[in-house]
C-alpha positions in Angstrom: 83.2 88.0 90.0 85.5 89.6 92.6 89.1 90.0 91.8 92.3 89.9 93.9 95.0 92.4 93.2 98.6 92.8 94.4 98.6 94.9 97.5 101.6 93.5 99.4 104.5 96.0 98.9 107.0 93.2 99.9 106.3 91.4 96.6 108.7 93.9 95.0 111.5 92.6 97.2 111.2 89.0 95.9 113.7 87.7 93.3 111.2 87.8 90.5 112.0 88.4 86.8 109.9 90.8 84.9 108.0 88.0 83.2 107.4 86.1 86.5 106.1 89.3 88.1 103.7 89.9 85.1 102.5 86.3 85.2 102.0 86.4 89.0 100.1 89.7 88.6 97.9 88.2 85.9 97.2 85.2 88.1 96.2 87.5 91.0 93.8 89.3 88.7 92.2 86.0 87.8 91.7 85.0 91.4 88.1 84.8 92.6 87.8 86.0 96.1 84.2 84.8 96.6 85.1 81.2 95.7 88.7 81.3 97.0 89.8 79.8 93.7 92.4 80.7 91.2 91.7 80.3 87.5 95.0 79.3 86.0 94.9 78.1 82.5 98.2 77.5 80.8 96.8 78.2 77.3 95.5 81.6 78.4 98.7 82.6 80.0 100.7 81.6 76.9 98.4 83.6 74.7 98.6 86.7 77.0 102.4 86.7 77.1 103.2 85.0 73.8 104.8 81.9 75.4 104.6 78.2 74.5 103.0 75.7 76.9 106.4 74.4 78.0 107.7 78.0 78.7 104.6 78.7 80.8 105.0 75.5 82.8 108.6 76.4 83.5 107.7 79.8 84.7 105.0 78.4 87.0 107.4 75.9 88.4 109.9 78.7 89.1 107.1 80.7 90.8 106.3 77.7 93.0 109.9 77.7 94.2 109.9 81.4 95.3 108.8 81.8 98.9 107.3 84.8 100.8 106.8 84.4 104.5 107.7 80.7 104.2 104.9 80.1 101.7 105.4 79.5 98.0 103.7 82.1 95.7 101.8 79.2 94.0 101.7 75.5 94.7 101.3 72.6 92.4 99.0 69.7 93.3 98.7 66.5 91.2 95.1 65.2 91.2 93.9 61.9 89.7 90.3 61.8 88.5 88.4 58.9 86.9 89.4 59.5 83.3 92.3 62.0 83.4 95.3 63.0 85.3 95.2 66.8 86.1 97.8 69.2 87.5 96.2 71.8 89.7 98.0 75.1 90.2 97.0 76.8 93.5 97.6 80.5 94.1 98.8 80.8 97.7 98.6 84.6 98.3 
């Protein structure tokens, strides 16, 4: 699986906390370039950074509000499927 890593030097100029930067860096490392899909699982992020599910969701929402070149770092899409209601987190960069 191909990985995406932070290469944009302007990412350091964004108003990110240390935790937000580490989460964003982790999400970029989980990005599959071949499929153009991000693998974002709240439980894995919580385990990696010792956070609760609610804390992870708060940080992801804050990351979605930070913009770089008029695009959010991540976006949140609500999807309805036959049996369940899913929230899809999309990595924009």
